[in-house]
Backbone bond lengths (Angstrom), bond angles and torsions (degrees), N, CA, C in turn:
res aa  C-N    CA-C-N  psi(-1)  N-CA   C-N-CA  omega(-1)  CA-C   N-CA-C  phi
1 M - - - 1.469 - - 1.525 108.63 -
2 K 1.327 116.45 131.04 1.460 121.52 -176.59 1.526 110.45 -109.87
3 T 1.320 116.20 140.06 1.455 120.18 173.90 1.521 109.54 -90.49
4 N 1.327 117.32 177.08 1.460 120.82 -178.43 1.518 110.11 -137.76
5 R 1.324 115.24 175.00 1.456 120.99 -174.26 1.527 112.20 -64.08
6 R 1.342 116.88 -34.52 1.468 119.13 -177.85 1.525 111.05 -64.18
7 I 1.335 116.54 -39.69 1.465 119.56 178.50 1.524 110.29 -64.48
8 L 1.319 116.25 -41.49 1.468 119.60 178.85 1.523 111.45 -64.60
9 R 1.325 116.73 -37.00 1.467 119.72 177.14 1.525 110.79 -65.91
10 L 1.332 117.32 -37.18 1.465 121.07 176.06 1.528 109.95 -60.66
11 V 1.323 115.95 -46.15 1.469 120.11 -179.59 1.522 110.33 -61.42
12 E 1.327 116.87 -44.77 1.465 121.29 178.86 1.526 110.80 -59.00
13 Y 1.343 115.70 -39.01 1.462 119.02 -178.65 1.528 111.08 -71.18
14 F 1.351 117.13 -43.08 1.468 119.34 179.50 1.531 111.00 -64.89
15 E 1.319 118.07 -28.88 1.456 120.26 176.08 1.527 110.40 -63.03
16 R 1.337 115.88 -38.49 1.469 120.46 179.24 1.526 112.04 -79.36
17 S 1.344 115.84 -35.62 1.469 120.64 -174.35 1.530 109.47 -137.40
18 P 1.335 118.47 88.36 1.463 121.04 -176.34 1.522 114.31 -63.47
19 V 1.337 116.53 -20.98 1.469 121.08 177.43 1.523 107.95 -122.55
20 V 1.335 116.44 119.31 1.460 119.16 -175.19 1.521 109.80 -151.74
21 N 1.332 116.20 145.93 1.460 118.10 177.07 1.524 110.92 -92.81
22 L 1.306 115.77 168.94 1.458 121.46 -174.20 1.519 112.07 -63.04
23 E 1.336 116.86 -38.09 1.469 120.04 -178.20 1.526 111.39 -62.89
24 H 1.328 116.97 -40.44 1.467 120.05 178.63 1.521 111.24 -66.84
25 L 1.341 116.39 -38.46 1.464 119.33 177.07 1.521 110.89 -63.63
26 Q 1.330 116.25 -42.02 1.468 119.81 178.51 1.521 111.28 -60.86
27 A 1.327 116.43 -44.19 1.467 120.32 -178.38 1.522 111.26 -67.73
28 E 1.334 116.73 -41.12 1.460 120.93 -176.48 1.526 111.90 -70.51
29 L 1.332 116.19 -42.64 1.469 120.58 -173.13 1.520 113.32 -96.68
30 N 1.335 116.56 -8.61 1.464 121.53 -179.48 1.532 111.01 56.59
31 L 1.336 115.28 45.91 1.463 122.55 178.69 1.521 108.62 -127.49
32 N 1.339 115.93 152.12 1.462 117.58 -179.73 1.533 110.94 -81.33
33 E 1.308 114.97 170.03 1.472 121.67 -173.66 1.523 112.75 -57.98
34 N 1.324 117.01 -45.63 1.461 120.34 -177.13 1.526 111.78 -64.64
35 V 1.338 116.83 -39.92 1.466 120.47 179.94 1.528 110.31 -65.27
36 I 1.319 117.20 -42.73 1.465 120.23 -179.78 1.524 110.64 -62.27
37 R 1.329 116.87 -45.16 1.470 119.51 179.59 1.527 110.76 -63.32
38 Y 1.309 116.20 -39.84 1.462 121.00 178.89 1.532 110.70 -63.16
39 E 1.334 117.24 -43.72 1.459 120.22 -178.21 1.528 112.05 -73.14
40 I 1.329 117.84 -30.41 1.467 119.62 174.78 1.525 109.71 -66.41
41 E 1.322 117.55 -38.15 1.466 120.74 175.09 1.522 110.31 -62.11
42 N 1.344 116.50 -43.03 1.465 120.09 177.99 1.526 111.38 -63.72
43 L 1.346 115.34 -42.57 1.461 119.78 178.41 1.522 110.25 -60.36
44 N 1.318 117.42 -41.80 1.468 120.30 179.62 1.530 111.88 -64.37
45 D 1.325 116.76 -31.38 1.468 119.48 175.09 1.528 110.35 -61.06
46 Y 1.333 116.51 -43.74 1.463 121.04 178.53 1.527 110.64 -66.72
47 L 1.326 116.41 -42.44 1.463 120.03 -179.26 1.528 111.14 -62.25
48 E 1.317 115.31 -38.94 1.467 119.39 178.40 1.529 110.90 -63.91
49 L 1.330 116.57 -43.18 1.467 120.76 177.95 1.522 111.80 -62.18
50 L 1.345 116.20 -33.53 1.468 121.20 -177.92 1.520 112.74 -91.37
51 N 1.347 115.97 5.24 1.469 121.61 179.62 1.529 112.06 58.26
52 L 1.324 115.15 41.43 1.463 121.50 178.31 1.525 109.64 -111.92
53 P 1.345 117.99 157.82 1.472 120.53 179.91 1.527 111.49 -59.62
54 L 1.322 116.66 137.94 1.454 121.28 -179.47 1.526 110.77 -80.65
55 I 1.325 115.98 154.71 1.467 121.11 170.81 1.520 107.51 -72.17
56 Y 1.325 116.98 128.99 1.465 119.34 -179.45 1.520 110.34 -129.50
57 K 1.310 114.65 165.94 1.472 120.29 -175.85 1.524 109.46 -113.22
58 K 1.346 115.84 134.24 1.457 121.51 178.68 1.518 109.55 -151.16
59 D 1.302 116.12 130.62 1.473 122.25 178.68 1.531 111.89 53.62
60 G 1.324 116.14 37.74 1.462 120.61 176.94 1.516 114.48 82.17
61 N 1.336 118.00 0.52 1.459 121.63 -179.71 1.525 111.02 -112.27
62 Y 1.331 115.39 150.46 1.447 121.04 168.85 1.521 107.64 -91.49
63 I 1.345 115.81 134.11 1.464 120.37 -172.79 1.527 110.19 -127.45
64 S 1.321 115.17 137.13 1.462 121.72 176.53 1.524 109.68 -117.96
65 D 1.343 116.02 130.38 1.465 121.37 175.33 1.524 111.67 -107.02
66 I 1.322 116.43 16.98 1.469 121.25 179.99 1.526 108.92 -67.22
67 R 1.313 116.48 139.83 1.458 120.99 179.69 1.534 112.42 -108.41
68 D 1.320 116.11 -42.40 1.469 119.71 -175.74 1.532 110.35 -100.70
69 Y 1.335 115.48 83.40 1.469 119.88 -178.08 1.527 111.25 -72.37
70 D 1.317 117.54 -32.84 1.462 119.46 -179.69 1.520 111.05 -59.89
71 A 1.342 116.45 -43.28 1.466 120.47 178.89 1.525 110.75 -66.19
72 L 1.327 116.87 -40.14 1.462 120.41 179.17 1.517 111.01 -63.87
73 I 1.335 116.81 -47.29 1.460 120.68 -179.31 1.525 110.41 -62.29
74 K 1.313 116.44 -39.44 1.459 120.03 178.38 1.523 110.86 -63.03
75 S 1.329 117.07 -42.15 1.467 121.05 179.86 1.521 111.08 -66.31
76 L 1.331 116.34 -44.06 1.467 119.59 -179.86 1.520 111.23 -67.63
77 S 1.323 116.61 -37.05 1.461 120.30 -179.14 1.520 111.46 -63.20
78 S 1.327 116.43 -32.43 1.463 120.12 -178.31 1.520 112.21 -69.27
79 I 1.343 117.00 -18.81 1.464 119.71 179.30 1.530 111.46 -116.91
80 Y 1.336 114.89 19.36 1.468 120.27 -179.71 1.527 111.13 -75.02
81 K 1.314 116.50 138.57 1.456 121.68 176.21 1.524 108.52 -134.68
82 M 1.325 116.56 133.57 1.460 120.86 -179.60 1.518 111.57 -65.37
83 S 1.319 114.79 146.47 1.461 120.75 171.88 1.532 108.78 -79.40
84 P 1.341 118.05 164.34 1.468 119.85 176.23 1.524 113.20 -55.83
85 D 1.342 117.45 -38.83 1.464 119.68 179.48 1.521 111.31 -66.25
86 E 1.339 117.40 -38.83 1.469 120.16 177.35 1.522 110.16 -64.90
87 R 1.331 116.59 -40.76 1.468 119.45 178.38 1.522 110.64 -62.39
88 K 1.323 117.32 -41.09 1.469 120.25 178.85 1.522 111.24 -63.83
89 N 1.328 116.83 -37.37 1.467 119.70 177.29 1.519 110.96 -60.99
90 V 1.329 116.27 -43.78 1.463 120.02 -179.82 1.520 110.38 -66.76
91 L 1.322 117.11 -40.61 1.463 120.65 177.95 1.523 110.67 -61.72
92 F 1.320 116.59 -42.81 1.462 119.30 179.04 1.515 110.78 -64.26
93 Y 1.341 116.79 -39.82 1.459 119.48 178.46 1.527 110.52 -59.21
94 E 1.310 116.16 -43.72 1.461 120.05 179.08 1.526 110.54 -61.72
95 L 1.323 116.33 -41.90 1.466 120.30 -179.46 1.518 111.62 -68.27
96 A 1.335 116.25 -42.92 1.466 121.05 -172.29 1.525 113.12 -80.80
97 Y 1.341 117.67 -26.07 1.457 120.16 -175.08 1.523 113.97 -115.04
98 R 1.320 117.01 -12.41 1.464 119.54 -179.32 1.530 112.27 -113.87
99 N 1.326 116.69 -9.18 1.470 122.69 177.34 1.524 114.26 77.13
100 K 1.319 117.15 -19.65 1.455 119.24 179.52 1.516 109.18 -151.79
101 L 1.328 114.30 165.75 1.448 119.10 -176.60 1.520 109.43 -132.34
102 N 1.330 116.09 130.05 1.454 121.82 178.04 1.533 108.67 -104.50
103 I 1.317 116.99 118.98 1.458 121.64 -174.24 1.528 111.50 -61.33
104 T 1.329 116.98 -45.47 1.465 120.19 -178.98 1.526 111.31 -61.70
105 H 1.332 115.81 -42.85 1.464 120.02 177.84 1.522 110.72 -60.58
106 M 1.337 117.22 -42.63 1.458 120.68 -179.09 1.529 111.40 -68.36
107 M 1.336 117.94 -34.60 1.468 121.18 175.29 1.522 110.03 -57.62
108 N 1.318 116.40 -46.55 1.461 121.10 -178.22 1.521 111.57 -70.48
109 L 1.330 116.04 -39.81 1.462 120.50 -178.23 1.527 111.66 -66.31
110 L 1.330 116.07 -42.42 1.459 121.17 -175.91 1.527 113.27 -92.34
111 D 1.326 116.16 -9.72 1.463 121.89 -179.34 1.530 111.29 58.86
112 V 1.335 115.41 48.90 1.463 121.87 178.51 1.532 108.86 -136.06
113 S 1.322 115.84 173.62 1.459 120.40 -178.78 1.523 111.59 -80.04
114 R 1.324 115.44 165.98 1.459 121.01 176.15 1.529 110.70 -59.01
115 N 1.325 116.73 -41.89 1.468 120.43 -179.88 1.525 111.50 -63.30
116 T 1.324 116.77 -36.70 1.467 119.92 178.64 1.520 110.53 -65.56
117 V 1.333 117.27 -43.41 1.467 120.77 178.10 1.529 109.85 -60.41
118 K 1.325 116.57 -46.00 1.465 120.04 -178.62 1.530 110.99 -65.76
119 S 1.314 116.52 -38.00 1.468 119.92 177.37 1.522 110.96 -64.70
120 D 1.349 116.44 -44.71 1.473 120.34 177.31 1.529 110.63 -60.15
121 L 1.310 116.02 -40.01 1.465 120.48 179.37 1.522 111.80 -64.05
122 T 1.322 116.77 -37.81 1.470 120.47 178.72 1.517 110.78 -61.22
123 F 1.345 115.95 -46.36 1.465 119.98 179.07 1.528 111.16 -67.21
124 L 1.344 116.42 -39.15 1.457 119.86 178.52 1.521 110.58 -63.53
125 K 1.316 117.29 -42.79 1.462 120.95 179.95 1.523 110.71 -60.11
126 E 1.329 117.29 -42.26 1.469 120.76 177.73 1.524 110.70 -61.88
127 E 1.337 116.30 -41.02 1.465 120.73 179.38 1.519 110.96 -65.53
128 L 1.327 116.42 -42.36 1.460 120.60 179.23 1.527 111.18 -66.05
129 E 1.320 116.68 -43.34 1.467 120.57 -179.98 1.522 111.00 -60.33
130 S 1.336 116.76 -35.27 1.474 120.07 179.81 1.523 111.55 -66.97
131 E 1.340 117.28 -17.45 1.460 121.57 178.25 1.530 111.31 -114.27
132 S 1.340 114.57 25.30 1.474 122.85 172.74 1.521 113.27 64.73
133 I 1.332 117.00 29.52 1.463 121.43 172.77 1.525 106.93 -109.48
134 H 1.317 116.05 118.23 1.460 120.73 -171.84 1.527 111.43 -105.74
135 M 1.330 115.16 143.75 1.454 121.69 179.32 1.520 110.53 -116.58
136 E 1.320 114.94 149.76 1.460 122.29 170.46 1.517 106.99 -126.33
137 G 1.329 116.71 111.49 1.450 119.93 -175.17 1.514 110.03 63.92
138 Y 1.330 117.19 -123.92 1.456 121.80 179.85 1.522 111.26 -106.87
139 K 1.322 116.83 33.03 1.453 122.11 178.62 1.523 110.41 -133.42
140 I 1.340 115.75 150.72 1.462 121.14 170.10 1.521 107.48 -85.85
141 C 1.317 116.59 134.87 1.469 120.59 -179.56 1.528 110.35 -62.54
142 L 1.321 116.06 155.87 1.452 121.74 -177.46 1.527 111.87 -72.32
143 N 1.338 115.66 167.35 1.469 124.15 173.13 1.530 112.95 60.85
144 Q 1.328 116.05 43.34 1.469 120.15 176.53 1.531 110.52 -129.14
145 E 1.322 115.76 33.30 1.456 120.14 -172.47 1.518 112.75 -62.49
146 R 1.333 117.82 -41.50 1.469 119.16 179.94 1.523 111.03 -63.64
147 E 1.328 116.52 -42.86 1.454 120.41 -179.43 1.531 110.74 -64.09
148 I 1.324 115.97 -39.04 1.464 120.17 179.25 1.526 110.45 -64.92
149 R 1.320 117.04 -42.85 1.471 119.77 179.27 1.526 110.82 -64.67
150 T 1.317 117.03 -37.61 1.465 119.71 177.37 1.523 110.19 -62.86
151 F 1.317 116.41 -43.61 1.467 121.33 179.15 1.531 110.29 -61.27
152 I 1.317 116.23 -45.74 1.461 120.59 178.33 1.518 110.58 -61.40
153 F 1.310 116.27 -43.59 1.469 121.38 -179.13 1.526 109.92 -59.63
154 N 1.312 116.76 -45.19 1.466 121.12 -178.44 1.519 112.22 -65.52
155 R 1.335 115.86 -43.21 1.461 119.68 -170.48 1.515 113.97 -89.00
156 W 1.327 118.21 -32.19 1.456 120.24 -167.35 1.517 113.99 -120.23
157 K 1.322 118.26 17.56 1.463 119.37 -177.45 1.528 111.95 -58.86
158 N 1.351 116.37 -33.74 1.460 118.53 179.91 1.521 112.06 -67.68
159 Q 1.343 116.50 -38.04 1.459 118.99 178.42 1.521 111.50 -63.01
160 F 1.331 116.83 -41.82 1.456 119.50 -179.88 1.527 111.24 -70.09
161 N 1.332 116.74 -31.45 1.461 118.91 175.47 1.519 111.52 -66.67
162 L 1.344 116.98 -31.89 1.456 120.48 178.95 1.522 111.66 -62.14
163 L 1.333 117.04 -30.34 1.457 120.27 177.27 1.520 110.67 -61.81
164 R 1.315 114.96 -43.55 1.467 119.06 -179.62 1.524 110.99 -69.21
165 E 1.345 115.81 -37.80 1.455 119.68 -177.48 1.528 112.51 -83.66
166 K 1.357 115.31 -7.58 1.468 121.32 178.02 1.526 111.66 57.60
167 K 1.327 116.45 39.23 1.468 121.40 177.91 1.524 109.29 -97.73
168 L 1.318 116.35 81.87 1.457 120.05 178.68 1.519 109.67 -76.62
169 K 1.328 115.99 139.46 1.452 121.29 -177.01 1.529 111.25 -79.20
170 K 1.332 116.11 143.91 1.452 120.16 178.40 1.521 111.22 -107.95
171 G 1.324 118.09 -4.74 1.447 121.07 -176.07 1.502 112.46 -85.44
172 A 1.332 116.05 -150.96 1.462 120.73 -178.08 1.513 110.77 -57.87
173 D 1.306 115.94 154.41 1.457 120.93 -177.64 1.512 110.30 -61.44
174 D 1.298 117.32 109.51 1.457 122.27 172.47 1.521 105.91 -87.35
175 I 1.323 116.26 99.05 1.468 120.77 -171.91 1.517 111.26 -58.88
176 L 1.318 116.06 -43.23 1.459 120.03 -179.15 1.520 110.63 -59.98
177 F 1.329 116.58 -50.72 1.456 119.61 -178.23 1.524 111.14 -64.60
178 Q 1.313 116.34 -39.62 1.463 119.30 179.15 1.517 111.37 -58.69
179 R 1.317 116.57 -43.52 1.464 119.48 -177.00 1.519 111.12 -67.49
180 I 1.302 116.99 -41.02 1.465 120.08 178.32 1.526 110.24 -65.10
181 S 1.335 116.30 -48.58 1.469 119.41 -177.09 1.526 111.46 -66.85
182 N 1.326 117.93 -34.97 1.465 120.37 178.21 1.529 111.53 -63.28
183 D 1.335 116.62 -35.91 1.457 119.85 179.20 1.525 111.66 -64.38
184 F 1.337 116.61 -28.14 1.458 120.40 -178.57 1.527 112.60 -101.01
185 R 1.306 116.09 3.02 1.461 119.64 -178.77 1.531 110.36 -60.07
186 D 1.321 115.42 135.15 1.465 122.48 179.72 1.534 113.26 68.18
187 K 1.317 116.84 8.79 1.461 120.76 174.51 1.528 109.39 -100.08
188 K 1.300 116.31 149.02 1.462 120.61 -177.85 1.522 110.51 -89.53
189 I 1.357 114.97 92.52 1.461 120.85 177.95 1.528 110.29 -59.17
190 S 1.323 116.09 -26.60 1.468 120.49 -179.05 1.526 111.34 -59.36
191 Y 1.339 118.53 -27.51 1.461 120.61 178.36 1.523 110.92 -64.12
192 I 1.340 115.94 -37.69 1.470 119.64 177.32 1.525 109.40 -68.49
193 E 1.322 116.55 -41.23 1.468 119.86 178.95 1.523 111.04 -61.74
194 E 1.326 116.66 -43.16 1.468 120.55 179.31 1.527 110.70 -63.00
195 F 1.317 116.45 -43.34 1.462 120.91 178.24 1.520 110.89 -60.15
196 V 1.325 116.54 -46.73 1.470 120.91 179.98 1.521 110.45 -61.06
197 D 1.324 117.25 -44.28 1.467 120.68 179.78 1.529 111.00 -60.74
198 E 1.324 116.71 -40.50 1.463 120.75 179.39 1.530 111.39 -64.02
199 V 1.325 116.02 -44.64 1.468 119.86 -178.17 1.523 110.50 -68.14
200 I 1.330 116.78 -43.54 1.467 120.42 -179.96 1.523 110.28 -63.24
201 S 1.322 116.89 -39.11 1.462 120.52 176.85 1.527 110.74 -63.20
202 F 1.325 116.74 -38.31 1.463 121.59 179.14 1.534 110.81 -65.41
203 T 1.323 116.09 -39.93 1.479 119.74 -177.96 1.522 112.22 -84.11
204 N 1.356 115.96 -20.28 1.461 121.42 -176.91 1.532 110.95 58.74
205 N 1.336 116.48 39.32 1.460 121.55 179.46 1.525 108.80 -128.35
206 K 1.332 115.78 80.00 1.458 121.07 -176.41 1.526 112.67 -66.64
207 D 1.336 117.44 -21.03 1.464 120.47 -178.87 1.525 112.18 -62.77
208 L 1.332 116.85 -23.72 1.464 120.46 -177.49 1.531 112.74 -99.07
209 S 1.318 116.94 9.11 1.453 120.26 -175.17 1.528 112.25 -60.41
210 E 1.344 117.78 -48.47 1.462 121.13 -178.40 1.529 111.18 -65.44
211 I 1.335 115.68 -44.02 1.461 119.75 179.59 1.520 110.18 -61.05
212 F 1.318 116.12 -46.49 1.463 120.16 -176.71 1.528 111.17 -65.54
213 Y 1.333 116.83 -40.93 1.457 119.53 177.73 1.526 110.74 -60.52
214 L 1.331 116.58 -50.17 1.458 119.71 -176.44 1.522 111.93 -65.59
215 Y 1.330 116.21 -40.54 1.464 117.69 177.87 1.528 110.16 -63.28
216 T 1.327 116.41 -41.82 1.466 120.23 -178.16 1.518 111.56 -62.99
217 I 1.327 117.03 -45.24 1.463 118.97 -176.72 1.523 110.86 -70.03
218 I 1.338 117.25 -34.25 1.472 120.18 175.62 1.527 109.98 -67.78
219 M 1.326 116.59 -41.87 1.459 120.47 176.73 1.527 110.86 -58.70
220 I 1.350 117.19 -47.18 1.464 121.07 179.86 1.527 109.87 -60.88
221 H 1.318 116.96 -42.18 1.461 120.51 179.93 1.527 111.05 -61.47
222 R 1.322 116.79 -42.55 1.466 119.89 178.22 1.533 110.99 -65.48
223 L 1.318 117.26 -41.15 1.462 120.68 179.52 1.525 111.22 -65.41
224 M 1.328 117.17 -33.16 1.452 120.80 176.97 1.531 111.30 -61.30
225 H 1.327 115.05 -25.12 1.471 120.54 177.27 1.536 111.57 -100.82
226 D 1.331 115.52 12.29 1.472 121.45 175.58 1.524 113.81 68.21
227 Y 1.316 116.92 34.17 1.468 120.74 174.11 1.526 108.58 -107.87
228 Y 1.328 115.68 111.47 1.462 122.15 -174.64 1.526 111.33 -116.60
229 I 1.326 115.38 152.76 1.463 121.34 169.18 1.523 107.97 -78.47
230 S 1.315 116.31 133.92 1.469 119.77 -170.95 1.517 114.21 -102.94
231 D 1.352 117.38 -4.74 1.466 118.20 179.77 1.514 110.13 -153.11
232 N 1.325 116.24 166.85 1.457 122.55 175.81 1.518 107.72 -91.46
233 K 1.310 116.70 110.83 1.459 122.06 -172.57 1.525 112.24 -53.33
234 D 1.331 113.63 120.38 1.472 120.98 175.04 1.524 113.16 54.01
235 N 1.340 116.59 20.59 1.465 120.59 -179.90 1.526 112.87 53.30
236 N 1.328 115.86 39.89 1.453 120.54 -179.18 1.528 110.71 -62.73
237 P 1.323 116.76 145.28 1.474 120.24 -179.94 1.516 110.57 -67.16
238 V 1.307 115.55 150.97 1.458 121.33 -179.33 1.525 109.01 -121.15
239 D 1.339 115.41 136.77 1.457 121.02 173.11 1.530 107.06 -69.35
240 V 1.337 116.26 109.13 1.462 120.72 -172.20 1.519 111.90 -61.52
241 K 1.322 118.04 -42.79 1.461 121.22 -178.88 1.527 111.32 -64.98
242 L 1.340 115.55 -42.10 1.453 119.79 179.15 1.524 110.47 -67.75
243 Y 1.320 116.29 -42.75 1.466 121.41 177.62 1.534 110.16 -56.20
244 Q 1.317 116.78 -46.25 1.458 121.07 -177.96 1.529 111.18 -67.89
245 F 1.335 116.26 -36.93 1.463 119.81 178.93 1.524 110.22 -63.57
246 I 1.336 116.37 -45.87 1.462 120.58 178.55 1.526 110.37 -61.42
247 K 1.311 116.06 -45.17 1.460 120.59 -179.71 1.525 111.36 -59.83
248 D 1.332 116.35 -39.50 1.462 120.58 -177.12 1.530 113.11 -74.95
249 H 1.328 116.79 -21.56 1.464 119.75 -172.70 1.531 113.83 -111.14
250 I 1.314 118.36 -0.56 1.459 121.46 -177.99 1.526 112.57 -89.06
251 N 1.337 117.64 -9.22 1.468 121.60 -172.77 1.522 113.21 -56.59
252 K 1.312 116.74 -42.85 1.461 121.02 -177.82 1.527 110.83 -62.50
253 V 1.316 115.92 -39.70 1.463 121.07 177.95 1.524 110.44 -67.16
254 E 1.324 115.92 -44.26 1.470 120.17 179.50 1.523 111.04 -57.13
255 K 1.314 115.94 -44.87 1.467 120.26 -177.28 1.521 111.27 -66.85
256 E 1.334 116.97 -43.10 1.461 120.90 -177.26 1.524 111.87 -64.88
257 F 1.347 116.71 -39.15 1.465 120.31 -174.93 1.526 112.94 -101.97
258 C 1.330 115.78 6.46 1.473 121.70 176.13 1.530 111.59 55.68
259 V 1.332 116.20 48.73 1.459 121.35 177.07 1.519 108.66 -127.82
260 N 1.318 115.30 164.98 1.458 120.67 178.67 1.520 109.01 -133.63
261 L 1.332 116.78 113.71 1.457 120.39 -178.77 1.521 110.00 -78.46
262 T 1.315 115.59 118.72 1.458 120.93 176.40 1.526 109.68 -75.87
263 T 1.327 114.77 171.95 1.466 120.12 176.08 1.519 110.98 -56.42
264 H 1.338 117.12 -42.67 1.463 120.73 -179.08 1.531 111.54 -65.07
265 E 1.331 116.47 -36.81 1.461 119.22 178.94 1.523 110.96 -66.55
266 I 1.313 117.08 -42.85 1.469 120.31 179.86 1.526 110.18 -67.47
267 Q 1.331 116.67 -37.74 1.467 119.89 175.76 1.522 110.73 -60.83
268 D 1.325 115.78 -43.48 1.461 119.64 -179.44 1.522 111.24 -66.72
269 L 1.333 116.46 -39.24 1.464 120.90 177.77 1.518 110.54 -64.37
270 T 1.319 116.28 -39.23 1.462 120.28 175.84 1.520 110.43 -61.77
271 G 1.338 115.95 -37.47 1.465 120.82 -178.53 1.507 114.01 -62.71
272 V 1.325 117.29 -25.81 1.467 119.89 176.84 1.521 110.13 -59.80
273 L 1.323 115.87 -34.39 1.461 120.55 -173.38 1.521 114.26 -95.52
274 I 1.335 117.89 -21.24 1.465 118.45 -178.67 1.523 112.23 -103.81
275 G 1.354 116.24 -1.59 1.453 118.30 164.93 1.497 118.93 95.38
276 Y 1.347 119.86 22.13 1.452 116.36 179.39 1.525 113.32 -105.23
277 N 1.319 119.35 1.87 1.464 117.07 176.19 1.522 111.67 -122.42
278 N 1.330 115.54 173.80 1.454 121.48 -170.96 1.516 113.53 -62.95
279 F 1.317 117.94 -29.03 1.444 120.03 -173.95 1.526 111.48 -66.60
280 S 1.323 117.32 -39.06 1.460 119.58 -178.99 1.515 112.04 -85.24
281 L 1.334 116.79 -23.55 1.454 119.01 -176.91 1.521 112.55 -83.77
282 N 1.339 117.86 -28.52 1.453 121.21 -176.38 1.520 109.97 -91.67
283 L 1.318 116.62 99.39 1.454 121.10 -172.27 1.520 113.14 -71.07
284 Q 1.347 118.13 -13.65 1.457 118.86 178.34 1.528 111.50 -64.31
285 F 1.329 117.05 -20.28 1.458 119.79 -179.04 1.517 111.61 -68.96
286 V 1.353 117.12 -17.25 1.445 119.85 -178.97 1.529 110.12 -65.95
287 D 1.349 117.09 -28.07 1.461 121.29 179.07 1.522 109.44 -77.28
288 M 1.329 118.07 111.18 1.459 121.24 -174.66 1.537 112.88 -100.60
289 T 1.339 118.13 15.76 1.445 119.44 179.73 1.497 110.86 -76.12
């Protein structure tokens, strides 16, 4: 019997809050009522097998009397298995950050069969193609940096927000999160926050603060892996004053993360705030849940 990430997230939450109502669980885990009840039942099955106190309900709250969470998390982690969506995330990371994908390596990493890896890749390729990211064999085609960043922004915004909130996971190894957080280890994320605050203050547009922060940190992460935008999309106009302000204030970030923002990168960053790219136009990105 294999556990999943949702059960581990429940355990992590009960460790922080042994008494919690359903509404708080829904808000924290971003899951609907039926899914939470279903996963609590599954969690209780594991607790019963491990001879640990079950999660019970009293006065409208779910209550945990578990004392040794470290032992529980260790036991659950040993039987953790990635979901298909988690496997696709890891496959995409390999494609987007390693330039190529080795099937045998992925079999061992994901602990699945060759056919499962190939099946996951088929579904991932269809998903990428729907967002104008094209693959050839086991590689993503060149010159698709903007599309890749958009895909990352859509799928992984919560992971990048965790860096700012410093919410490191204690459950099963989330390979995707580990790789992202390891890249920023010992780096001062606060420098990016300070830069974003300065730019937002200059533009006086607080509504774009979350979008701009997330785009900036994703951009820095891509640059850390030497993936750059090579042109100014459609020769869109740039707000000269804003462009110069960003250029003058990004130096501290560049030095800390050992990256160098080219003219095209600064133009693209400016575009987040003046409205010519997808990040500023798609208002659904404002919702960070």
